[in-house]
Structures are given as structure tokens and as C-alpha cells.
C-alpha positions in Angstrom: 0.0 0.0 0.0 1.3 3.4 -0.9 1.6 5.8 2.0 1.5 9.5 1.3 3.4 11.4 3.9 4.2 15.0 4.3 1.7 16.1 1.7 -0.7 19.0 2.4 -3.7 17.8 4.3 -7.0 18.5 2.7 -8.7 15.7 4.5 -8.5 14.5 8.1 -5.9 11.7 8.2 -6.6 8.5 10.2 -3.9 5.9 10.8 -5.5 2.5 11.0 -3.7 -0.7 12.3 -5.2 -4.1 11.8 -3.7 -7.4 10.8 -6.8 -8.7 9.0 -6.6 -7.7 5.4 -10.4 -8.0 4.8 -11.1 -5.7 7.8 -8.4 -3.2 6.6 -10.1 -3.1 3.2 -13.5 -2.5 4.8 -12.3 0.2 7.1 -10.3 1.9 4.4 -13.2 2.0 2.0 -15.6 3.1 4.7 -13.4 5.9 5.9 -12.6 7.1 2.4 -16.3 7.2 1.5 -16.8 9.4 4.6 -14.2 11.8 3.4 -11.2 10.8 5.5 -7.7 9.9 4.3 -7.0 6.4 5.7 -3.5 5.1 6.0 -3.5 1.4 6.7 -0.7 -0.5 8.5 -0.4 -4.1 9.7 1.3 -4.0 13.1 2.0 -1.9 16.1 5.6 -1.0 15.1 4.3 0.6 11.9 1.9 2.8 14.0 4.8 4.0 16.1 7.1 4.7 13.2 4.5 6.6 11.2 3.0 8.5 14.0 5.4 11.4 14.0 6.0 11.4 10.2 2.4 11.7 9.1 0.8 13.5 12.1 -2.6 11.8 11.9 -5.8 13.3 13.2 -6.7 9.9 14.8 -5.3 6.4 15.4 -7.5 3.3 15.3 -5.9 0.1 16.5 -7.2 -3.4 16.6 -6.1 -5.6 19.5 -5.0 -8.8 17.8 -2.0 -9.9 19.9 -1.2 -9.7 23.6 -2.5 -7.1 25.9 1.2 -6.1 26.5 1.6 -5.1 22.9 -1.3 -2.7 22.8 -0.4 -1.3 26.2 3.2 -0.7 25.1 2.0 0.9 21.9 -0.4 3.2 23.8 2.4 4.3 26.1 4.6 5.1 23.2 1.9 7.0 21.4 1.1 9.1 24.5 4.7 10.0 25.0 4.8 11.4 21.4 1.3 12.8 20.8 -2.2 13.6 22.2 -3.9 12.3 19.0 -7.2 10.5 19.7 -6.8 6.7 19.9 -9.6 4.3 19.4 -9.1 0.6 20.1 -11.1 -2.1 18.4 -11.4 -5.2 20.4 -13.3 -8.4 20.9 -12.2 -8.4 24.5 -15.1 -8.0 27.0 -13.0 -8.1 30.2 -13.6 -5.0 32.3 -10.0 -5.1 33.6 -8.5 -5.1 30.1 -10.7 -2.2 29.0 -9.9 -0.3 32.1 -6.2 -0.8 31.4 -6.4 0.5 27.8 -8.0 3.6 29.1 -5.4 4.0 31.8 -2.7 3.9 29.1 -4.2 6.5 26.9 -6.9 5.1 24.7 -9.8 7.6 24.2 -12.4 5.0 23.3 -13.0 1.4 22.3 -15.2 -0.2 19.7 -16.2 -3.8 20.4 -16.3 -6.2 17.5 -18.5 -6.9 15.7 -19.6 -3.4 14.9 -21.8 -1.7 12.4 -20.6 0.9 9.9 -22.9 3.7 11.1 -22.0 3.5 14.8 -18.3 3.2 13.8 -18.4 6.4 11.8 -20.5 8.2 14.5 -17.9 7.4 17.1 -15.0 8.5 14.8 -16.7 11.8 14.1 -17.5 12.4 17.7 -13.9 11.8 18.8 -12.5 14.0 16.0 -15.1 16.8 16.8 -14.1 16.8 20.5 -10.4 16.7 19.6 -10.7 19.6 17.2 -12.8 21.6 19.8 -15.8 21.9 17.6 -19.1 22.9 19.3 -22.3 21.5 18.0 -25.3 23.9 17.9 -28.5 22.3 19.1 -31.1 21.8 16.4 -33.9 24.3 16.6 
């Protein structure tokens, strides 16, 4: 996959890490259809190496290996950036979810998930991160 780094940003950039190619394709297409620039990577090391280079507006990471890997990656991200981080997980353990929040995750999305709730959560996190204020409907 071609990664465009250090180009002018005309779209919000989301760095997505997943080891499942089908899931990567679905998330890439979904995010692009919603107007985001998605950069897809396959492991935690790539997230860390690209974080500073591409200055993403958000990071989405799937938990596919040990809890230690996600925790270490969250710690490294938080040392480098305050970018919103959303973790995708199949894990239902309260202790694990508590730990990812303690190490810097801003939200989690439990698998399986629908496209509309996924996009709604992404928009909400980006809106809060960018300091946008929604006006109530009249």
C-alpha cells in the first residue's frame, strides 16, 4: 500500500492498524467514502514509526495480539502525541478495557460493529479533539 506522507492535508488523516486484510479493506473504503484519508498498516511497530511522520488526526488500532503489545504501543503514542486513539477489540473483560483507558486510549469499539456506529464514534472523537461545538437543532 502506498503511504503519502508530508503532503498537504486537505482531509483528516486516520492511521488504522489491523492485521486482518479484509477488515483493513472494509475500514479503508468506509473511511474514504466518509471523506477521510485512511493510512492502513499491519502492526504496532508501523503505527509508532508513522505517528510522527504523518501527524494523523486519529489512530485506530485493533487488538490482535497480547495485551502487553497494545499497552506498550499506547504508552509510546502518549509520549509522542495527544492524538485521539480508538481501540477495536473483541475483549469483554472490564480489567482489560480499564487498562487500555489508563494507558491513553480515548475510546474502544467492540467487534463486531456496524458501519454507522463506527463512523459516528470516529466523528465524535474528531469533533471533540478539534474543539468543535455543535449547535442544538432548533
